[in-house]
Structure formats: structure tokens, C-alpha cells
C-alpha positions as CSV (number, residue, x, y, z in Angstrom):
1,M,-4.4,7.3,-2.9
2,C,-1.4,9.5,-2.4
3,A,2.0,7.7,-2.0
4,A,4.6,9.8,-2.0
5,S,7.8,8.7,-3.5
6,L,11.7,8.8,-2.8
7,T,14.1,7.5,-5.2
8,F,17.6,6.3,-3.6
9,S,20.1,5.7,-5.9
10,G,17.7,5.0,-8.8
11,L,15.5,2.8,-6.9
12,L,11.8,4.0,-6.4
13,V,10.8,3.9,-3.0
14,T,7.0,3.9,-2.2
15,G,5.5,4.0,1.3
16,L,2.2,4.6,2.7
17,L,2.0,6.3,6.1
18,A,-1.4,6.1,7.7
19,A,-2.6,9.1,10.0
20,Q,-0.1,9.1,12.8
21,P,-0.4,7.7,16.7
22,A,-2.2,10.4,18.8
23,A,0.5,13.0,20.0
24,A,1.9,12.2,23.3
25,A,5.0,12.8,25.1
26,D,8.0,10.7,24.2
27,P,9.5,8.8,26.8
28,S,12.8,9.4,28.1
29,G,15.7,7.9,26.8
30,Y,13.5,6.5,23.5
31,Q,16.6,7.4,21.7
32,N,18.7,4.3,23.1
33,V,16.2,1.8,21.9
34,R,17.1,0.0,18.7
35,I,15.8,-2.6,16.6
36,N,18.4,-5.5,17.3
37,E,16.8,-8.5,15.8
38,V,14.2,-9.5,13.2
39,T,12.7,-12.8,11.8
40,S,10.3,-13.4,9.1
41,S,10.3,-17.2,9.4
42,G,6.9,-18.0,10.5
43,N,6.6,-16.3,14.0
44,D,8.1,-13.1,12.7
45,T,9.5,-12.1,15.8
46,V,10.9,-8.6,16.4
47,E,13.7,-7.9,19.5
48,L,14.4,-4.2,20.7
49,Y,17.1,-3.5,23.0
50,N,17.8,-0.2,25.2
51,G,21.6,0.8,24.9
52,G,21.0,3.7,27.4
53,S,21.6,3.8,31.5
54,T,17.9,3.8,32.5
55,A,14.8,1.7,31.7
56,V,12.7,3.1,28.7
57,S,8.6,2.9,28.9
58,I,7.3,1.4,25.6
59,S,3.7,1.6,26.6
60,G,1.5,2.7,23.2
61,W,4.5,1.9,20.8
62,K,3.6,1.0,17.4
63,M,5.2,-0.7,14.6
64,A,4.6,-0.6,10.6
65,D,6.4,-2.7,7.5
66,D,6.6,-2.1,4.0
67,G,2.4,-1.5,4.0
68,F,1.2,1.2,6.2
69,S,-0.8,2.2,9.1
70,P,0.9,1.7,12.5
71,Q,-0.1,-1.4,14.3
72,S,0.0,-1.6,18.3
73,F,1.6,-5.0,19.5
74,S,2.0,-6.7,22.7
75,P,5.7,-6.7,24.1
76,S,7.3,-9.2,26.4
77,A,7.1,-6.3,28.8
78,S,6.0,-2.6,28.9
79,S,9.3,-1.1,29.5
80,I,12.9,-2.4,28.7
81,P,15.7,-2.3,31.4
82,A,18.9,-0.3,30.9
83,G,21.1,-3.2,29.0
84,G,18.0,-5.1,28.2
85,F,15.6,-6.9,25.5
86,V,11.8,-7.0,24.7
87,T,10.6,-9.2,22.1
88,F,7.2,-9.3,20.2
89,N,5.7,-10.9,17.4
90,S,4.5,-8.9,14.7
91,P,0.8,-8.3,14.4
92,K,1.0,-7.9,10.7
93,G,3.4,-10.4,9.5
94,L,6.7,-9.9,8.1
95,G,7.8,-10.9,4.7
96,D,10.6,-11.2,2.4
97,S,12.1,-7.9,1.2
98,D,10.2,-6.2,3.7
99,K,11.0,-3.6,6.2
100,L,10.0,-2.6,10.0
101,V,9.6,0.7,11.4
102,I,8.7,1.3,15.2
103,Y,7.3,4.5,16.8
104,T,6.7,5.9,20.0
105,S,3.0,6.5,21.3
106,G,3.3,10.0,19.7
107,G,4.5,9.0,16.4
108,T,8.0,9.6,16.5
109,V,10.3,6.8,14.4
110,V,12.5,5.3,16.7
111,D,14.4,2.9,14.4
112,R,13.8,1.1,11.2
113,V,15.5,-1.4,9.5
114,D,15.2,-3.1,5.7
115,W,15.7,-6.5,4.0
116,A,15.7,-8.4,1.1
117,T,14.2,-11.8,0.0
118,D,15.2,-14.7,2.5
119,R,17.3,-12.3,4.2
120,A,15.6,-12.4,7.5
121,K,15.8,-16.3,7.8
122,P,16.4,-17.7,10.2
123,A,17.0,-14.1,11.7
124,M,19.0,-10.8,11.0
125,A,20.8,-9.1,13.8
126,R,23.1,-6.4,14.8
127,C,26.5,-7.9,15.1
128,G,29.3,-6.6,16.8
129,G,27.5,-5.0,19.5
130,D,23.9,-5.1,20.5
131,G,22.0,-1.8,19.5
132,T,24.9,-0.5,17.9
133,G,26.6,-3.5,15.7
134,A,26.4,-3.8,11.9
135,W,23.4,-5.6,10.4
136,V,23.9,-9.2,9.3
137,T,21.3,-11.0,7.5
138,A,20.3,-14.9,7.5
139,T,22.5,-15.3,10.7
140,A,23.4,-18.8,11.7
141,A,20.8,-18.7,14.6
142,A,18.4,-16.8,16.2
143,T,19.2,-15.3,19.7
144,F,16.2,-13.4,20.7
145,G,16.2,-12.3,24.2
146,S,19.9,-12.4,24.5
147,A,22.8,-11.0,23.3
148,N,23.4,-11.4,19.7
149,A,27.0,-12.6,19.4
150,A,26.4,-16.3,19.8
151,G,24.3,-16.2,16.0
152,C,26.5,-13.9,14.4
153,P,29.4,-14.6,12.0
154,A,33.1,-13.4,12.6
155,G,33.0,-10.4,10.1
156,V,30.4,-7.9,8.9
157,P,30.8,-5.7,5.7
158,A,33.1,-2.8,5.9
159,A,30.4,-0.5,4.9
160,S,28.2,-1.5,8.0
161,K,31.0,-0.1,10.3
162,V,30.2,3.4,9.4
163,V,27.8,5.1,11.5
164,V,26.1,8.4,12.5
165,N,28.4,9.8,15.1
166,E,27.2,13.4,15.9
167,V,24.6,15.7,14.6
168,G,23.9,19.4,15.2
169,S,20.9,21.0,14.2
170,D,21.8,24.5,15.5
171,G,22.1,26.5,12.6
172,S,24.7,24.5,10.5
173,D,23.0,21.5,10.7
174,T,26.2,19.5,10.6
175,V,26.3,15.6,10.5
176,E,29.6,13.6,11.5
177,L,30.2,10.0,10.0
178,Y,32.5,7.9,11.6
179,N,34.0,4.7,10.1
180,G,34.8,1.9,13.0
181,G,36.2,-0.5,10.3
182,T,39.9,-1.2,9.2
183,S,39.8,0.1,5.6
184,A,38.4,3.0,3.7
185,V,34.5,2.9,2.6
186,S,33.2,4.5,-0.3
187,I,30.4,6.8,0.0
188,G,29.9,9.0,-3.1
189,S,26.8,7.6,-3.8
190,W,25.2,7.5,-0.4
191,K,22.1,9.5,0.2
192,Y,20.6,10.7,3.9
193,V,17.3,12.1,4.9
194,D,16.0,13.8,7.7
195,G,12.3,13.0,9.6
196,D,10.3,15.3,7.4
197,T,8.1,12.8,5.1
198,S,7.6,15.8,3.0
199,H,11.8,16.1,2.2
200,S,13.7,13.9,-0.9
201,A,16.9,12.2,0.1
202,A,20.2,14.4,-0.5
203,S,23.5,13.0,-1.6
204,V,26.1,13.2,0.8
205,S,28.7,14.0,-2.2
206,S,26.8,17.0,-3.4
207,S,26.5,18.2,0.1
208,S,29.1,21.0,1.4
209,P,31.9,20.4,1.9
210,S,31.6,17.3,-0.3
211,A,32.9,13.8,0.6
212,T,33.3,10.6,-1.6
213,S,35.0,8.4,0.9
214,I,35.5,8.0,4.7
215,P,39.3,6.6,5.8
216,A,39.5,3.4,8.2
217,G,39.4,5.2,11.7
218,G,38.2,8.5,10.3
219,Y,35.3,11.1,10.0
220,V,33.5,12.8,7.5
221,T,31.4,15.7,8.2
222,F,28.9,17.7,6.1
223,N,26.3,20.3,6.5
224,S,22.7,19.0,6.0
225,A,21.0,20.2,2.6
226,I,17.5,19.4,3.9
227,G,18.0,20.9,7.3
228,L,17.9,19.4,10.5
229,G,15.1,20.6,13.2
230,D,14.2,19.7,16.6
231,N,12.6,16.4,17.2
232,D,13.8,15.0,14.1
233,S,15.8,12.1,12.7
234,L,18.5,11.3,10.2
235,F,18.9,8.4,8.3
236,L,21.8,7.2,6.0
237,V,21.5,5.0,3.1
238,D,24.2,3.5,1.2
239,G,24.4,3.3,-2.8
240,S,22.3,0.2,-3.2
241,G,19.4,1.5,-1.0
242,N,20.2,-0.4,2.2
243,T,19.7,1.4,5.5
244,V,23.3,1.9,7.2
245,D,22.4,3.9,10.4
246,S,20.3,6.5,12.2
247,A,20.2,8.9,14.7
248,S,17.2,10.2,16.7
249,W,16.9,13.2,18.9
250,A,14.3,15.3,20.9
251,T,13.8,19.1,20.9
252,N,16.8,21.1,21.6
253,G,18.6,17.3,21.5
254,A,21.0,18.6,18.8
255,K,22.1,22.0,20.1
256,P,24.9,22.6,19.9
257,S,25.0,18.7,19.0
258,D,23.8,15.1,20.1
259,E,27.2,12.9,20.0
260,R,27.2,8.9,20.2
261,C,28.4,7.9,23.7
262,A,28.6,4.8,25.7
263,T,25.5,5.1,27.4
264,G,23.4,6.1,24.4
265,F,23.3,9.6,22.1
266,Q,23.5,12.4,24.4
267,T,23.3,16.3,23.9
268,S,26.7,17.9,24.1
269,A,27.5,21.1,25.7
270,N,30.2,21.3,22.8
271,A,30.4,20.2,19.5
272,T,33.5,17.9,18.5
273,F,32.7,17.5,14.9
274,G,35.7,15.6,13.2
275,A,37.0,14.7,16.5
276,V,36.4,12.1,19.4
277,N,33.4,13.1,21.1
278,S,33.4,14.9,24.1
279,C,31.0,12.7,26.7
280,S,33.0,10.8,29.1
281,G,34.0,7.1,28.2
282,S,32.9,7.4,24.7
283,T,35.1,6.1,21.8
284,P,34.7,7.6,18.3
285,G,31.7,5.5,16.9
286,G,31.1,3.6,20.0
287,G,28.5,3.3,22.1
288,T,25.0,1.8,22.6
289,G,22.5,4.6,21.3
290,G,23.3,4.1,17.4
291,G,22.5,3.2,14.0
292,T,19.5,1.5,12.4
293,G,21.7,-0.2,9.5
294,G,19.9,-2.2,6.9
295,G,20.1,-5.5,5.8
296,T,22.6,-6.5,3.2
297,G,21.3,-7.6,-0.2
298,G,19.5,-4.4,-1.4
299,G,15.9,-3.9,-1.7
300,T,14.1,-0.8,-1.6
301,T,14.6,1.1,1.4
302,G,13.1,4.6,3.2
303,Q,11.0,6.0,5.4
304,L,7.3,5.9,5.2
305,L,6.6,9.0,3.2
306,G,3.9,11.7,4.1
307,G,1.9,13.5,1.9
308,G,0.3,16.9,3.0
309,G,-1.3,19.4,0.8
310,S,1.7,20.0,-1.6
311,L,0.9,16.4,-2.8
312,T,-2.6,17.0,-4.3
313,S,-2.8,20.3,-5.1
314,G,-4.1,18.8,-8.6
315,C,-7.3,17.1,-7.2
316,T,-9.6,17.3,-4.3
317,P,-9.9,14.2,-2.2
318,E,-13.7,13.4,-0.9
319,A,-14.1,11.9,2.7
320,P,-16.2,8.6,2.4
321,G,-19.8,8.2,3.7
322,G,-22.0,5.5,4.6
323,T,-20.0,3.5,6.6
324,G,-21.6,0.6,7.9
325,S,-20.9,-3.3,9.2
326,A,-19.6,-6.3,7.8
327,P,-22.1,-9.0,7.3
328,S,-22.6,-11.7,10.3
329,G,-19.7,-14.4,9.8
330,T,-17.3,-12.2,7.7
331,Q,-13.7,-13.7,7.8
332,A,-10.2,-12.2,7.9
333,W,-8.4,-11.3,4.6
334,P,-7.0,-14.9,3.1
335,G,-4.2,-13.0,1.5
336,G,-0.9,-11.2,2.6
337,L,-1.3,-8.3,5.2
338,D,0.7,-5.8,3.3
339,V,-0.6,-3.6,0.7
340,T,1.0,-0.4,-1.0
341,V,0.0,2.5,-3.0
342,A,-0.4,1.7,-6.4
343,D,-0.6,4.6,-8.6
344,N,0.7,8.3,-8.8
345,V,-0.9,11.2,-7.0
346,C,-3.8,12.7,-8.7
347,A,-3.3,10.3,-11.5
348,F,-6.6,10.4,-13.1
349,T,-7.5,14.3,-13.4
350,T,-9.8,14.8,-16.7
351,S,-11.3,17.8,-18.5
352,T,-14.8,16.3,-17.1
353,G,-13.2,15.5,-13.5
354,P,-10.2,17.6,-12.7
355,E,-10.9,16.7,-9.0
356,G,-9.2,13.3,-10.0
357,R,-11.9,11.3,-7.7
358,D,-14.1,8.7,-8.7
359,L,-12.1,5.8,-10.1
360,S,-14.6,2.9,-9.9
361,G,-14.7,-0.4,-11.6
362,L,-11.5,-2.6,-12.3
363,A,-10.9,-5.6,-14.6
364,F,-7.9,-7.6,-15.3
365,D,-7.7,-8.3,-19.1
366,P,-7.9,-12.3,-19.3
367,A,-6.1,-12.3,-22.4
368,N,-3.2,-10.0,-21.0
369,P,-2.8,-10.0,-17.1
370,S,-0.5,-7.4,-17.7
371,V,-3.2,-4.8,-18.4
372,L,-5.5,-3.6,-15.9
373,W,-8.8,-1.9,-17.1
374,A,-10.6,1.0,-14.8
375,A,-13.6,3.1,-15.5
376,K,-13.8,6.3,-14.1
377,N,-17.4,7.8,-13.0
378,K,-17.3,10.9,-14.9
379,N,-17.3,8.8,-18.5
380,W,-13.8,7.7,-18.8
381,L,-11.9,4.4,-19.5
382,Y,-8.1,3.6,-18.4
383,K,-5.8,1.1,-19.9
384,L,-3.4,0.7,-17.2
385,V,-0.2,-1.2,-17.1
386,K,2.8,-1.7,-14.5
387,S,5.5,1.0,-14.4
388,N,7.9,0.8,-11.5
389,G,5.4,-1.1,-9.5
390,K,2.4,0.9,-10.3
391,W,-0.1,1.1,-12.4
392,V,-0.2,4.1,-14.9
393,P,-1.9,4.8,-17.9
394,D,-0.7,3.1,-21.3
395,A,0.5,5.9,-23.2
396,T,0.2,3.8,-26.2
397,W,-3.7,3.7,-25.8
398,S,-3.9,6.7,-24.2
399,A,-2.0,8.7,-21.4
400,T,-5.0,10.7,-20.3
401,G,-8.1,7.9,-20.7
402,K,-10.6,8.0,-23.3
403,Q,-13.7,9.4,-23.0
404,I,-17.0,7.3,-23.4
405,R,-20.4,8.4,-24.7
406,F,-24.1,6.6,-24.9
407,A,-25.0,5.2,-28.2
408,G,-25.5,7.9,-31.2
409,G,-22.4,10.0,-29.6
410,T,-24.1,11.7,-26.9
411,G,-24.8,12.2,-23.1
412,L,-22.1,11.6,-20.4
413,P,-22.3,7.9,-19.1
414,D,-21.7,7.9,-15.3
415,A,-19.5,4.9,-15.8
416,E,-19.0,2.6,-12.4
417,G,-18.8,-1.1,-13.3
418,L,-16.4,-2.6,-16.1
419,T,-15.7,-6.1,-17.2
420,V,-14.3,-7.9,-20.4
421,G,-16.3,-10.1,-22.3
422,S,-15.5,-13.4,-24.0
423,N,-14.9,-11.1,-27.3
424,G,-12.2,-9.1,-25.5
425,H,-14.7,-5.9,-25.9
426,L,-15.3,-3.8,-22.4
427,Y,-18.7,-3.7,-21.1
428,V,-19.4,-0.7,-18.9
429,T,-22.3,0.2,-16.6
430,S,-23.8,3.4,-16.1
431,E,-26.2,4.4,-13.4
432,R,-27.4,7.6,-15.1
433,D,-26.3,10.5,-17.7
434,N,-23.9,12.9,-15.7
435,G,-25.4,15.3,-17.8
436,N,-29.2,15.1,-16.2
437,N,-28.2,13.6,-13.0
438,T,-31.4,13.3,-11.5
439,V,-32.6,10.6,-14.0
440,P,-31.4,6.8,-13.9
441,K,-30.1,5.4,-16.8
442,D,-29.2,1.8,-15.9
443,T,-27.3,0.5,-19.2
444,V,-24.6,-1.6,-20.1
445,M,-22.7,-0.8,-23.0
446,E,-20.0,-2.5,-25.4
447,F,-16.9,-0.8,-26.3
448,D,-14.1,-2.2,-28.6
449,P,-11.0,-1.4,-26.8
450,T,-8.8,-1.6,-30.1
451,A,-11.1,1.5,-31.7
452,T,-9.0,4.5,-32.8
453,G,-9.6,8.0,-31.4
454,S,-9.8,9.8,-28.1
455,T,-13.7,9.1,-27.8
456,L,-15.4,5.5,-27.5
457,T,-18.7,5.2,-28.5
458,P,-20.7,1.8,-27.9
459,L,-20.8,-1.2,-30.3
460,H,-24.2,-2.3,-28.5
461,Q,-26.3,-0.6,-25.5
462,W,-28.6,-2.3,-23.4
463,D,-30.9,-0.3,-21.2
464,M,-32.6,-2.0,-18.2
465,T,-33.7,1.2,-16.7
466,A,-37.5,0.7,-16.6
467,Q,-36.7,-2.6,-14.2
468,F,-35.9,-0.3,-11.4
469,P,-38.9,2.4,-10.9
470,Q,-37.9,2.7,-7.5
471,L,-34.9,4.6,-8.6
472,D,-36.8,7.2,-10.6
473,T,-37.6,9.6,-7.6
474,G,-36.7,13.0,-9.1
475,S,-33.3,12.4,-6.7
476,K,-30.1,12.5,-7.8
477,D,-29.2,10.3,-5.0
478,D,-31.4,7.6,-5.9
479,A,-30.8,7.8,-9.5
480,N,-27.3,6.9,-8.2
481,L,-27.8,3.8,-6.6
482,G,-27.9,2.0,-9.9
483,F,-25.8,-0.5,-11.6
484,E,-22.4,-0.2,-9.8
485,G,-20.4,-3.1,-11.0
486,V,-20.9,-5.7,-13.8
487,G,-18.8,-9.2,-14.0
488,F,-19.1,-11.4,-16.9
489,V,-19.4,-15.0,-16.0
490,P,-18.7,-17.9,-18.6
491,D,-21.4,-20.2,-19.6
492,S,-18.9,-23.4,-18.9
493,W,-18.6,-22.3,-15.4
494,L,-22.4,-22.0,-15.1
495,T,-23.1,-25.5,-16.8
496,A,-20.3,-27.2,-15.1
497,N,-21.4,-26.2,-11.6
498,G,-25.2,-27.1,-12.5
499,W,-27.1,-23.7,-12.2
500,V,-30.4,-23.9,-12.8
501,N,-32.1,-21.5,-15.3
502,P,-34.5,-19.4,-13.0
503,L,-36.7,-18.8,-16.0
504,T,-37.1,-22.3,-16.9
505,G,-36.6,-24.5,-13.5
506,A,-34.2,-26.4,-15.5
507,A,-30.3,-26.6,-16.0
508,Y,-29.2,-23.7,-18.0
509,N,-28.8,-24.5,-21.6
510,P,-26.7,-21.6,-23.4
511,A,-27.8,-23.3,-26.9
512,N,-31.0,-21.9,-26.2
513,Y,-29.8,-18.3,-26.3
514,P,-28.0,-18.3,-29.5
515,L,-27.1,-14.5,-29.9
516,H,-26.1,-13.8,-26.2
517,G,-22.1,-14.8,-26.6
518,G,-20.2,-17.0,-24.3
519,G,-21.7,-15.7,-21.0
520,L,-23.9,-14.1,-18.8
521,F,-23.4,-10.6,-17.2
522,F,-24.3,-9.9,-13.6
523,A,-24.8,-6.4,-12.9
524,G,-24.7,-5.4,-9.2
525,L,-27.5,-2.8,-7.9
526,E,-26.1,-0.8,-5.3
527,Y,-29.6,0.2,-3.9
528,D,-30.3,-3.5,-2.3
529,G,-26.8,-5.2,-2.9
530,T,-28.6,-7.3,-5.5
531,L,-26.9,-9.0,-8.8
532,H,-29.3,-8.8,-12.0
533,V,-28.5,-11.6,-14.4
534,Y,-28.6,-10.7,-18.3
535,G,-27.9,-12.3,-21.4
536,L,-26.9,-9.6,-23.8
537,N,-27.8,-10.2,-27.5
538,S,-25.8,-9.3,-30.5
539,D,-29.2,-7.4,-31.9
540,G,-29.6,-5.1,-29.0
541,S,-32.0,-7.2,-26.8
542,F,-31.2,-9.0,-23.5
543,T,-32.6,-11.7,-21.6
544,T,-33.1,-11.2,-17.8
545,F,-32.6,-14.1,-15.9
546,G,-33.5,-13.0,-12.5
547,T,-31.6,-11.6,-9.1
548,V,-29.0,-13.1,-6.9
549,S,-28.9,-11.9,-3.3
550,T,-25.4,-11.6,-1.7
551,G,-26.6,-10.8,1.6
552,K,-25.0,-7.3,1.4
553,P,-26.9,-4.1,1.4
554,G,-25.0,-3.0,-1.6
555,V,-22.6,-4.1,-4.3
556,M,-20.0,-1.6,-5.6
557,D,-18.1,-4.1,-8.1
558,V,-18.8,-7.6,-9.5
559,T,-16.0,-10.1,-10.9
560,Y,-15.7,-13.6,-11.9
561,D,-12.6,-15.4,-10.7
562,A,-11.5,-18.2,-12.2
563,G,-8.9,-19.3,-9.7
564,T,-11.5,-19.6,-6.8
565,Q,-14.3,-20.8,-9.4
566,R,-16.5,-18.2,-7.8
567,I,-18.2,-15.0,-8.5
568,V,-17.0,-12.0,-6.3
569,A,-19.3,-9.0,-5.0
570,T,-17.5,-6.3,-3.6
571,C,-19.0,-3.7,-1.1
572,D,-17.1,-0.8,0.2
573,N,-17.3,0.6,3.6
574,T,-21.1,0.3,3.4
575,C,-20.7,-3.4,4.3
576,G,-17.3,-3.1,6.1
577,E,-15.1,-3.3,3.1
578,T,-16.0,-6.8,2.4
579,H,-15.9,-9.3,-1.0
580,T,-18.1,-12.3,-0.9
581,F,-17.6,-15.1,-2.8
582,L,-20.6,-16.8,-4.5
583,K,-20.9,-20.3,-5.4
584,V,-23.7,-22.7,-7.0
585,N,-25.1,-24.6,-4.4
586,A,-26.6,-28.3,-4.5
587,S,-30.0,-27.0,-5.8
588,G,-28.5,-25.3,-8.7
589,A,-29.2,-21.7,-7.1
590,I,-26.2,-19.4,-6.6
591,V,-25.1,-18.1,-2.9
592,P,-22.9,-16.8,-1.0
593,D,-19.9,-19.0,0.1
594,V,-17.7,-16.7,2.0
595,T,-17.1,-13.3,2.9
596,Y,-13.8,-11.8,3.6
597,T,-12.9,-8.2,4.9
598,N,-10.1,-6.1,3.4
599,P,-6.7,-6.5,4.9
600,A,-6.7,-4.7,8.3
601,V,-4.4,-2.1,7.4
602,M,-6.2,-0.6,4.9
603,P,-8.4,2.8,5.1
604,V,-12.1,2.4,5.6
605,D,-13.2,4.5,2.7
606,N,-15.3,4.4,-0.7
607,L,-13.3,1.5,-2.2
608,E,-15.7,0.6,-5.1
609,G,-13.3,-1.5,-7.2
610,F,-11.7,-4.8,-6.7
611,A,-9.7,-7.0,-9.2
612,L,-8.1,-10.3,-8.7
613,A,-5.2,-10.9,-11.1
614,P,-5.2,-14.3,-13.4
615,T,-4.0,-17.3,-11.7
616,S,-1.5,-17.3,-14.6
617,T,0.3,-14.4,-12.9
618,C,0.8,-16.8,-9.3
619,A,4.3,-16.4,-7.7
620,N,4.9,-18.2,-4.4
621,G,1.3,-19.2,-4.0
622,F,-0.1,-15.6,-4.4
623,R,-1.3,-13.4,-7.0
624,E,-2.5,-9.7,-7.1
625,A,-5.3,-7.7,-5.8
626,V,-6.1,-4.3,-6.9
627,W,-9.0,-2.1,-5.0
628,S,-9.9,1.4,-6.3
629,D,-10.8,4.3,-3.9
630,D,-14.0,6.3,-5.6
631,G,-13.1,9.5,-3.3
632,I,-9.1,9.0,-3.1
633,Y,-9.3,9.9,0.6
634,G,-7.1,7.5,2.3
635,F,-6.5,8.1,5.5
636,G,-7.3,11.6,5.2
637,S,-5.3,15.1,4.8
638,G,-1.8,14.8,5.6
639,T,-1.2,11.0,4.8
640,S,0.4,10.0,1.9
641,S,-2.6,7.7,0.9
642,Y,-4.3,11.0,0.4
643,G,-4.9,11.8,-3.5
644,H,-4.2,8.2,-4.7
645,A,-6.9,5.9,-6.1
646,L,-5.3,2.2,-6.3
647,Y,-4.1,0.0,-3.5
648,S,-2.4,-3.1,-4.4
649,G,-2.0,-6.4,-2.1
650,T,-2.2,-10.1,-2.5
651,F,-4.5,-12.9,-2.7
652,P,-3.7,-17.0,-2.6
653,C,-3.6,-18.8,-5.8
């Protein structure tokens, strides 16, 4: 799913922009509304301030954080009076090292701010002037609903006194910065970007005329190298990646220029670049319509980046199908509310799947949790490692994945599910042979990941096709409803929890099955949502231990999670994007325990893969959760989720 990236001074910024709110006329004076105070100390409160001379309606406005998908919020009032405040509690939760973006009902960015770890506790606020003051993090006290001065320190960083003072989009696309501080500020490493989410940031020093510092009480002007248009914005960031200031304007608002005045940004009849602004009562750099300064202390920054067709030229996303409802009693996702794109765009194109789709099964390596294994339907396996916060193919294993075959080195397995056995080998399920896709071939194949070469053949292969005659109808659609996921469940968990062997009606005794290894394999059948339990023997035979009901109409992935001591059966949009955790009950049967939805910000797509990192990776009570999108559709064409396969979030330890 397609996340564009933007680099500010070496810091990689990734973001995900869902389909924007439906177009609507922006309310008069929206440019004068600014984020004024934020806290991430539990109640996650946000304060907006109107620095203009008239009230501004905020009806239908939305917010997003460092995840994606703008969310509606419930403000304390539907409009902000001139010089007044409105507060609301974030519907998504605000965390450490987070960001906040405010949109009008038409999807126009109003303001945004970023902060690093613990910088919004108890609050971060604009100090030295509501709506325009420099951002100061970790203020002494929160002052929501009133002026910020009471909670602000006496001094603010010198760089925070620099503001965007005037902007022109009339041909030359000129930007003027003003330094309201008492000392010069180096801006040689600073960058800027406009409101076009496909643009990369440009450096101030490389623009014309070049500028590397701005004197106290002085100006710097330069012509934008990325162009400035109607209904646009300009965001200024320092060399550490902190948002310093911003300006937004409506159609024709910056022609000949838009300048900072005492009552906010106003269209000027005459541009005054390099001099005091022409508006009555203004002072250079003053006024209340100004910047969107970033919290001190770094962290990534940048706008939520959109994608569009240019980002997906190497692959062809596929819209989801088969959307259904979640099971009764489904609970909300218990982990973090934020989710980010976790791969590069079109990262999994291959010679047999140039469309880049169909990344399905996922499994963390229990012996090395920095490794994530992935199965691609068109008979490929990937070893993924983290790089700059994304999961990328491990070039030391194969930068382009390794192709797999059925036993004998023939055929094209429709690889769907994947798990890691107690011997460290990969066990992969296939629904059919893609070379003959109307005929089911429900198999489990064992591969040695240390084997050399670009093509892997199974050490063992177990064929269960005969158990599912309902899939053998001559229809490729029916043949495609077989083994969609598989999870290895250790014998130790089954015996410790008193699982009753369905074959004997007595407690399961692994010693009765000497060739099966250290556990059993639970294969998920997409056809009806059942789990089929197998002992896979080293002589190529297998033992069938019956079926387990998940209570859902389909299963797309299966995993055993040692952290929760549960088997997890995942279903995509067919079952409302849910994960059912199964336990052994008092009677010794494996039954559903609890079902969770995905985080609310995620798209409703064919999310077929799911993996939870081992608890050894836990930090601050959470560990990583990863999803894969079989169709890389995201929120649809034109969004930065379009063309990507992996999402990353958090789950409790």
C-alpha cells in the first residue's frame, strides 16, 4: 500500500493519506485558525485558536495524526469566535513522537504540528502569542481554553521566532521569511514544501536567490523551486526536521501576495517582499494568522503524503471484493490506534507477478524476530528485514524473493499461508497449481530457508486435496478457496492447556506420534473458516486431528501467539477485518475466546496476512503487528496507500 516518502535533512518521512474528505467550500477565514495547544497526557486534548477578526465555522472539519485517514472530531463549539478558542479530545489518540494535522471539510490542510517523545506532556503550546507564537514543548501547565502565556516559559528558541511573512503565487512564486528574534538564525539546512503531496521538499539554500541565514529583525526572500498555486500551502522545516511555520491561502489569495497582518493573513494589493507588510496595523512577522511551528526535539516531520498514478507505475492494484460483517461481539483493536505503511511502493513485483499484488501469508521468525517471512501467491517467498522503519527484502537472502516449486521441481504453487516450524523450516500452504488453476491442490510444503539458489523445492510435501471434494468443481474460484493460512502450534501449549485429542477422546500425548516433530499445524480453509489440524510426519505421511470452528465464514491467515497463549485466525474484509483468538476450554476443546477488529484507521481491503512480533521485542508495553494487503489497493487510486502491501501497528505485550 502506497506510502510516498519525503526526506528532510536525511530524515525519512513516511505518511499515509487516505481518501480526503468530500470536496466542500472552505469557510471564510479558515486560514486564521491555528493549532494552539496539544497534550498527549491521556486525554489527548487539542486546542484551536482563531486569530482572525470574524468567527470561523469548523463544522465537518477533520484531523489526522502520524497514521492516516482523517477522522471527525467533536469540538466544544461548531465555530471559533474571533480571538477565541475551541477544544476537542482526539478521536484517534495522540502518542509520543506524533503529529497532528487539521483539515477543513473540503480536505484543505489548515495547520499541523509535530512533537517528539514526551514533548507534549503536560502540554505543548504556542508561547509568545496565541496562534503565532513559537512552539514550546513540555510546558509547565496546560491552559486549554485560555491564553497560553500562563503555562509558557519566559524564553523560546531563537529559530522559533522565524515566520513565513509573505507569499506570492503570481508567477515568481516568492516566499518571504521574517526573523522576529534578537539574534541571527542559520537557515542553510532548512527546507520547504507546498501543499502538493507529490512534491518533494526543496532547500532554502538551493533556491534563488540563495540564503543561508536570516538576521535579527530581518528578511529573507526566495523564489519557490516547486511552484506555488491557488488554494495552496507552504510549510517550512528546520534542519532537524521540525516544522517551523506555515501559511495557507485560498484561490487567488496569494496574487499578487498573501501577507501576515494583525488580523491574520490577507491578500495584498501590492507585494512588499523584503520590507514591512502593507496591511494596516501590521508589524513584520506579527499578526495572528501565522505559523504552524513544530515541537522542539526532532522526530520526523512533513505532510501526509499522497500518491497517485505516478507512484504505482510498476504495479497494478486490485480493488477488494467480498466485504462482509464482523462476528457478533467483536471488540475494538486493543493496540495502538496509529498505523503506518511499512513497505516501499510496488515492492513485490516478480517475473510471475509484475502487478506486485498478492502478498499474503506473514510470519515472524521465532529465532530472530528482526526477520519477517512473507509468501506471495504467485509462488514466491521473501525474507524481510527492517530498513528506515520499513520491511524490505533481505538482499543477503534475495533482493527479489525466491521462487518455490512443488515436489519434483515442477508446478507453480499458489502460495498463501506461511509459518515457521520448530526446526526453523518454512511451511507454506498452496490452494492450487497456478499452471492449472481450476483444479485444487491443497498442500503443505516444507522448505529449508538456508538452501542456496534462487528456486526452492520442498524437503517434504503433504497433499490433503482429497479431503475437500467441495473445492473440485472445475471452477477456478472454488479451487481458490482452500488452504489460505497455516500456523505451527507447539505440543507444549496443547498439552499444558489440556487439549483433548479428537481421535482418541483422551488428553493429547505427542509421544503417540513419534514422526510428527514438535507440534501440530493448523491450516485455515478459506471456504468455510475452519481450521484443519495435522501432524506432519517426517516420512511424508500425515495425521488428521479433525477441525476447529472459528465462528467466521473465512480464514485468511493463522498464527500461534506465545504472548497471548492463543491461536489467532485472521479474516479480511470478508469477516469485517477481524482476528479471532482461540483457547483450549475447560472441556479440552479449542474454541474462540475473543475477536478484535483492525485499527479503525485501516482500509477495508483484502488484508490476508497478519503477524504479531514475539514478546521479546516489547517496548513500553507494546510490540509490532503487521498486516499484508493481497490487492495493494489501500484507500484507492490517488492515495498514498495505493500500491503498498504492508502496514505496521502495535499490539499489547
